[in-house]
C-alpha positions as CSV (number, residue, x, y, z in Angstrom):
1,M,-29.0,-1.6,-26.7
2,N,-28.9,-2.8,-23.1
3,L,-29.3,0.5,-21.4
4,V,-29.1,-0.9,-17.9
5,F,-25.6,-2.4,-18.4
6,A,-24.5,0.5,-20.6
7,E,-25.3,3.0,-17.9
8,K,-24.2,1.0,-14.9
9,Y,-20.7,0.3,-16.4
10,D,-20.3,3.7,-18.2
11,L,-20.0,1.9,-21.5
12,F,-20.9,5.0,-23.5
13,K,-17.5,6.4,-22.6
14,C,-15.8,3.5,-24.5
15,F,-14.3,4.6,-27.9
16,Q,-13.2,1.1,-28.8
17,C,-9.5,1.8,-28.7
18,G,-8.8,-1.9,-28.0
19,K,-6.4,-1.3,-25.1
20,C,-8.5,-3.5,-22.8
21,S,-8.2,-6.5,-25.2
22,A,-4.5,-5.8,-26.0
23,G,-3.7,-6.1,-22.3
24,C,-6.0,-9.1,-21.6
25,P,-3.9,-12.3,-20.8
26,V,-6.9,-14.5,-21.7
27,L,-7.1,-13.1,-25.2
28,M,-3.6,-14.5,-25.8
29,K,-5.0,-18.0,-25.7
30,G,-8.8,-17.9,-26.2
31,P,-11.9,-16.3,-27.7
32,L,-12.7,-13.8,-24.9
33,N,-12.4,-10.2,-26.4
34,I,-13.5,-7.5,-23.9
35,R,-13.5,-4.7,-26.5
36,R,-15.9,-6.7,-28.7
37,L,-18.0,-7.7,-25.7
38,I,-18.5,-4.0,-24.8
39,R,-19.5,-3.3,-28.4
40,E,-22.0,-6.1,-28.5
41,V,-23.6,-5.0,-25.2
42,L,-24.0,-1.5,-26.7
43,L,-25.5,-2.7,-30.0
44,R,-27.7,-5.6,-28.9
45,D,-31.2,-5.3,-27.4
46,D,-30.6,-8.1,-24.9
47,L,-27.8,-10.1,-23.4
48,V,-29.1,-13.6,-24.0
49,S,-26.7,-14.6,-26.8
50,I,-23.8,-13.0,-25.0
51,C,-24.6,-14.7,-21.7
52,Q,-24.7,-18.1,-23.5
53,R,-21.0,-17.9,-24.4
54,S,-18.8,-20.2,-22.3
55,E,-15.9,-17.7,-22.5
56,I,-17.8,-15.4,-20.1
57,W,-16.3,-17.5,-17.4
58,D,-12.7,-17.3,-18.8
59,C,-12.1,-13.9,-17.3
60,T,-9.7,-14.0,-14.3
61,T,-10.6,-10.4,-13.2
62,C,-6.9,-9.7,-13.1
63,Q,-7.9,-6.1,-14.0
64,A,-5.3,-5.6,-16.8
65,C,-8.2,-4.3,-18.9
66,T,-9.2,-1.8,-16.2
67,L,-5.7,-0.6,-15.5
68,R,-5.1,0.1,-19.3
69,C,-8.4,1.8,-20.0
70,P,-7.7,5.5,-20.9
71,R,-11.3,6.4,-20.2
72,G,-11.4,5.1,-16.6
73,L,-13.8,2.2,-17.4
74,R,-13.8,-1.0,-15.4
75,P,-14.4,-3.7,-18.1
76,H,-13.8,-6.6,-15.7
77,E,-16.8,-5.5,-13.6
78,L,-18.9,-5.8,-16.8
79,L,-17.9,-9.5,-16.9
80,M,-18.8,-9.8,-13.2
81,G,-22.2,-8.1,-13.9
82,I,-23.0,-10.5,-16.7
83,R,-22.1,-13.4,-14.4
84,G,-24.5,-11.9,-11.9
85,S,-27.3,-12.0,-14.4
86,L,-26.6,-15.6,-15.0
87,V,-26.5,-16.4,-11.2
88,E,-29.9,-14.7,-10.9
89,A,-31.3,-16.8,-13.8
90,G,-29.8,-20.0,-12.4
91,K,-27.8,-20.5,-15.6
92,I,-24.3,-21.0,-14.3
93,P,-21.8,-23.9,-14.6
94,E,-22.4,-26.7,-12.1
95,T,-19.0,-26.3,-10.6
96,V,-19.8,-22.6,-9.9
97,S,-23.1,-23.5,-8.3
98,E,-21.4,-26.1,-6.1
99,A,-18.7,-23.6,-5.0
100,L,-21.3,-21.0,-4.1
101,E,-23.5,-23.5,-2.2
102,N,-20.4,-24.7,-0.3
103,V,-19.5,-21.2,0.8
104,F,-23.1,-20.6,2.0
105,K,-23.2,-23.9,3.9
106,Q,-19.6,-24.4,5.1
107,G,-17.9,-21.1,4.7
108,N,-15.5,-22.2,2.0
109,P,-15.9,-23.0,-1.7
110,W,-14.6,-26.6,-1.5
111,G,-17.2,-27.6,1.1
112,W,-14.8,-28.7,3.8
113,P,-16.4,-28.8,7.3
114,R,-16.4,-25.6,9.3
115,S,-15.3,-27.6,12.3
116,K,-12.0,-28.5,10.7
117,R,-10.9,-25.0,9.7
118,H,-8.6,-24.7,12.7
119,E,-7.0,-28.1,12.4
120,W,-3.8,-26.8,10.6
121,A,-2.9,-25.0,13.9
122,A,-3.7,-27.8,16.3
123,D,-0.1,-28.4,17.5
124,L,1.4,-24.9,17.1
125,G,-0.1,-23.0,20.1
126,V,-1.4,-20.1,18.1
127,K,-3.6,-17.7,20.0
128,D,-7.3,-17.9,19.1
129,L,-9.5,-14.9,19.7
130,T,-12.6,-17.1,19.9
131,R,-11.2,-18.8,22.9
132,G,-10.6,-15.7,24.9
133,D,-7.0,-14.9,23.8
134,R,-6.0,-11.4,23.0
135,A,-3.6,-10.0,20.4
136,G,-2.8,-6.8,18.5
137,R,-3.1,-8.4,15.1
138,L,-5.5,-10.9,13.5
139,L,-4.0,-13.4,11.1
140,F,-6.9,-14.0,8.7
141,V,-6.0,-17.4,7.3
142,G,-8.3,-17.8,4.4
143,C,-10.0,-20.9,2.9
144,A,-7.2,-22.5,0.8
145,P,-4.5,-21.8,3.5
146,A,-6.7,-23.3,6.2
147,Y,-7.8,-26.4,4.3
148,D,-5.7,-27.3,1.3
149,P,-2.9,-29.7,2.3
150,R,-0.4,-28.1,0.0
151,V,-1.1,-24.5,1.1
152,Q,-1.2,-25.5,4.8
153,S,2.5,-25.7,4.6
154,V,2.6,-22.0,3.8
155,T,0.2,-21.2,6.7
156,R,2.3,-23.2,9.1
157,A,5.5,-21.6,7.9
158,L,4.1,-18.2,8.5
159,A,2.6,-19.0,11.9
160,G,5.8,-20.8,13.0
161,T,8.0,-17.9,12.0
162,L,5.9,-15.4,13.7
163,L,5.7,-17.5,16.9
164,S,9.5,-17.9,16.9
165,L,9.8,-14.1,16.8
166,K,7.2,-13.8,19.6
167,A,5.0,-11.7,17.3
168,D,1.6,-10.7,18.8
169,F,-1.0,-12.3,16.6
170,A,-4.1,-14.5,16.8
171,I,-6.6,-16.3,14.6
172,L,-10.4,-16.7,14.6
173,G,-10.3,-20.5,14.7
174,N,-13.4,-22.2,13.4
175,E,-15.4,-19.0,13.4
176,E,-13.4,-17.6,10.5
177,T,-15.4,-17.8,7.2
178,C,-14.8,-17.1,3.5
179,C,-13.8,-13.5,2.7
180,G,-16.1,-13.5,-0.3
181,S,-13.7,-12.3,-3.0
182,E,-14.2,-15.1,-5.4
183,V,-17.9,-15.2,-4.6
184,R,-18.3,-11.7,-5.8
185,R,-16.3,-12.4,-8.9
186,M,-18.4,-15.4,-9.8
187,G,-21.4,-13.0,-9.8
188,E,-23.1,-13.8,-6.4
189,E,-23.3,-10.2,-5.1
190,G,-26.0,-11.1,-2.4
191,L,-23.9,-13.8,-0.9
192,F,-20.8,-11.6,-1.0
193,E,-22.7,-8.8,0.9
194,M,-23.8,-11.4,3.5
195,L,-20.2,-12.6,4.0
196,A,-18.9,-9.0,4.2
197,E,-21.5,-8.2,6.9
198,D,-20.7,-11.4,8.8
199,N,-17.0,-10.9,8.7
200,S,-17.3,-7.2,9.7
201,R,-19.5,-8.2,12.6
202,L,-17.0,-10.8,13.7
203,F,-14.1,-8.3,13.5
204,S,-16.1,-5.9,15.7
205,K,-17.0,-8.6,18.1
206,Y,-13.3,-9.4,18.8
207,N,-12.1,-5.8,18.6
208,V,-10.0,-6.5,15.5
209,T,-8.2,-3.3,14.3
210,D,-5.2,-4.8,12.4
211,I,-5.5,-7.7,9.9
212,M,-2.8,-9.7,8.1
213,T,-3.7,-12.0,5.3
214,I,-2.0,-14.9,3.5
215,S,-4.0,-14.6,0.3
216,P,-3.8,-11.4,-1.9
217,H,-7.5,-12.0,-2.7
218,C,-8.4,-11.7,1.0
219,Y,-6.1,-8.6,1.3
220,N,-7.7,-6.9,-1.7
221,V,-11.3,-7.5,-0.7
222,F,-10.7,-6.4,2.9
223,K,-8.8,-3.3,1.8
224,N,-10.8,-2.2,-1.2
225,E,-14.3,-3.7,-1.0
226,Y,-15.3,-3.9,2.6
227,Q,-16.5,-1.1,4.8
228,N,-13.6,-1.9,7.2
229,G,-14.2,0.7,9.8
230,G,-10.6,2.0,9.7
231,R,-9.0,-1.3,10.2
232,Q,-5.5,-1.7,8.9
233,V,-5.0,-4.5,6.4
234,K,-1.6,-5.9,5.3
235,H,-0.5,-8.8,3.3
236,Y,2.0,-11.1,5.0
237,T,4.8,-10.0,2.6
238,Q,4.5,-6.5,3.9
239,V,4.8,-7.7,7.5
240,I,7.7,-10.0,6.9
241,S,9.6,-7.4,4.8
242,G,9.1,-4.9,7.6
243,L,10.5,-7.4,10.2
244,I,13.6,-8.0,8.0
245,G,14.0,-4.2,7.5
246,E,13.9,-3.7,11.3
247,G,16.5,-6.4,11.9
248,K,14.0,-8.6,13.8
249,L,14.2,-11.4,11.3
250,T,17.5,-12.8,10.2
251,F,18.6,-15.9,8.3
252,P,21.2,-18.3,9.7
253,G,20.8,-20.6,6.7
254,K,21.5,-20.3,3.0
255,L,19.5,-21.3,-0.1
256,E,21.9,-21.7,-3.0
257,K,19.2,-21.5,-5.6
258,V,18.3,-19.4,-8.7
259,V,14.9,-17.9,-7.8
260,T,12.4,-15.9,-9.9
261,Y,9.2,-14.3,-8.6
262,H,5.8,-14.5,-10.0
263,D,3.7,-11.4,-9.2
264,P,0.1,-12.3,-8.2
265,C,-2.4,-10.1,-9.9
266,Y,-4.2,-9.2,-6.8
267,L,-1.0,-8.3,-4.9
268,G,0.9,-6.6,-7.7
269,K,-1.3,-5.1,-10.5
270,Q,-4.2,-4.3,-8.3
271,N,-2.5,-3.1,-5.1
272,G,1.0,-2.1,-6.1
273,I,2.8,-4.5,-3.8
274,F,5.9,-5.3,-5.9
275,D,9.0,-4.5,-3.8
276,E,8.2,-6.2,-0.4
277,P,8.1,-9.8,-1.8
278,R,11.3,-9.1,-3.7
279,N,13.0,-7.6,-0.6
280,I,12.2,-10.8,1.3
281,I,13.7,-13.1,-1.4
282,K,16.8,-10.9,-1.9
283,A,17.4,-10.9,1.9
284,I,17.8,-14.7,2.0
285,P,21.5,-15.6,1.8
286,G,22.6,-17.6,-1.2
287,I,19.7,-16.8,-3.5
288,N,20.5,-15.6,-7.0
289,F,17.4,-13.6,-7.9
290,I,16.4,-13.2,-11.5
291,E,13.3,-11.5,-13.0
292,F,10.7,-12.7,-15.5
293,D,10.6,-10.6,-18.6
294,R,6.9,-10.2,-17.9
295,S,7.0,-9.0,-14.3
296,R,5.6,-6.4,-12.0
297,E,2.7,-4.5,-13.8
298,R,3.2,-6.8,-16.8
299,S,3.2,-10.0,-14.9
300,L,1.4,-12.9,-16.7
301,C,-1.8,-14.0,-14.9
302,C,-1.8,-17.6,-13.6
303,E,-5.6,-17.9,-14.3
304,G,-6.5,-18.6,-10.7
305,G,-8.6,-15.5,-9.9
306,G,-12.1,-14.5,-10.8
307,G,-13.5,-17.8,-9.7
308,R,-11.4,-19.6,-12.3
309,M,-10.3,-22.2,-9.7
310,F,-13.9,-23.5,-9.8
311,V,-14.7,-23.2,-13.6
312,E,-13.6,-25.5,-16.4
313,A,-11.9,-23.7,-19.3
314,S,-14.1,-23.0,-22.3
315,P,-13.6,-24.9,-25.5
316,G,-10.8,-23.5,-27.6
317,S,-9.3,-21.6,-24.7
318,G,-5.8,-22.7,-25.6
319,E,-2.8,-23.6,-23.4
320,R,-3.0,-22.6,-19.8
321,L,-1.1,-19.4,-18.9
322,A,0.5,-21.2,-16.0
323,L,2.2,-23.6,-18.4
324,T,3.6,-20.6,-20.4
325,R,4.9,-19.2,-17.1
326,I,6.7,-22.4,-16.1
327,A,8.1,-22.8,-19.6
328,D,9.5,-19.2,-19.4
329,A,11.0,-20.0,-15.9
330,V,12.7,-23.2,-17.2
331,K,14.2,-21.3,-20.2
332,M,15.6,-18.6,-17.8
333,G,17.4,-21.3,-15.8
334,A,15.4,-20.8,-12.5
335,D,15.5,-23.5,-9.9
336,I,12.4,-22.1,-8.1
337,V,9.4,-20.0,-9.0
338,A,8.4,-18.1,-5.9
339,T,5.1,-16.5,-5.4
340,A,2.9,-15.2,-2.6
341,C,-0.6,-16.4,-3.4
342,P,-2.3,-19.7,-2.7
343,F,-4.0,-19.8,-6.2
344,C,-0.8,-19.0,-8.0
345,L,1.0,-21.6,-5.9
346,L,-1.5,-24.3,-6.8
347,N,-1.8,-23.4,-10.5
348,L,1.9,-23.1,-11.1
349,E,2.7,-26.3,-9.3
350,D,0.0,-28.1,-11.3
351,A,1.6,-26.7,-14.5
352,V,5.0,-28.1,-13.4
353,K,3.4,-31.6,-13.1
354,T,1.5,-31.3,-16.3
355,A,4.7,-30.2,-18.2
356,G,6.6,-33.1,-16.5
357,C,9.5,-30.9,-15.4
358,E,9.5,-31.6,-11.7
359,D,13.2,-32.5,-12.0
360,K,14.0,-29.0,-13.4
361,I,12.0,-26.6,-11.3
362,Q,10.0,-26.1,-8.1
363,V,7.2,-23.7,-7.1
364,R,7.4,-22.4,-3.6
365,D,5.6,-19.7,-1.6
366,I,8.0,-17.0,-0.4
367,M,7.1,-17.9,3.2
368,E,8.4,-21.5,2.7
369,L,11.7,-20.1,1.5
370,V,11.8,-17.9,4.6
371,A,11.1,-20.8,7.0
372,E,13.8,-23.0,5.3
373,A,16.4,-20.3,5.6
374,I,15.5,-19.7,9.3
375,R,15.6,-23.5,10.1
376,P,18.2,-25.0,7.7
377,A,18.3,-28.8,7.5
């Protein structure tokens, strides 16, 4: 029995009911079985054989297992702990090692230059705290929204909309660095703590008290895993929904489309933000909104979280869940799958291309729909 892991993660409380595995989206398609994993950790003297399994990296840390556990255990953190042991032993996939090294050197997992983090905003006139500007709210952009060409359109749509409303916000320019959410979930606790300290110090330096994020992963880590010193943290859907509710944001244009919404795990399951994204979509004139059967708390994970964006799927892991999600949307007759997470956007859009159904359905971020309805062609 591995007493260290058993005690650290309260595994003695587990009575093997199987609810964690029953709720796990990865078990639908591959060999990862969290109930069995807990059992083996309790029964074996060491973790060597367990750690050697490639499916250890299949977990998306969506927390479906944790939310379903009747004993209050957090099985997803056991997976993160096992990954941490592998990080310490230097026995991690090459793609994970590269992502972690890139974060350490360049402040983002793809290794894009720190000096280019601000380029998305070059022609917008966005305030920058690092250049002496002042604002009541920080827009924490995040890595993918700052660098990825596809996600930059979401960032520009959000910033452009806020600027048109004369909203009081600013960014951190090239001084912004990775929030560390995926770093922690890939098992590198030390690097995560360093990033949390660096970001907290940066927030204090520029007197940041109110933070808005684009990524649910940034939102979750700031809200639930940082010592944030009383700072208020909101996801952009909460802010935009509020502006609509106050009558400050209206839509002169129409979108005559059938739209469904994919709940990101880190926004919905883990933080209970279900209504605000839907309120935004339903407020756009012309949209016919329909729901996935698996929505809200039951939403199907896209497999983007938990560092999965930087890990190859294990052998025998089956069809990607994003493909299942897109197939469901096509059957429903949706024109657009809307979401509010960069990882979901990229995974679902890739699934559309893989399935060859670009002529049937699109994947858009909610903010792109908002910008289109504000500035109709």
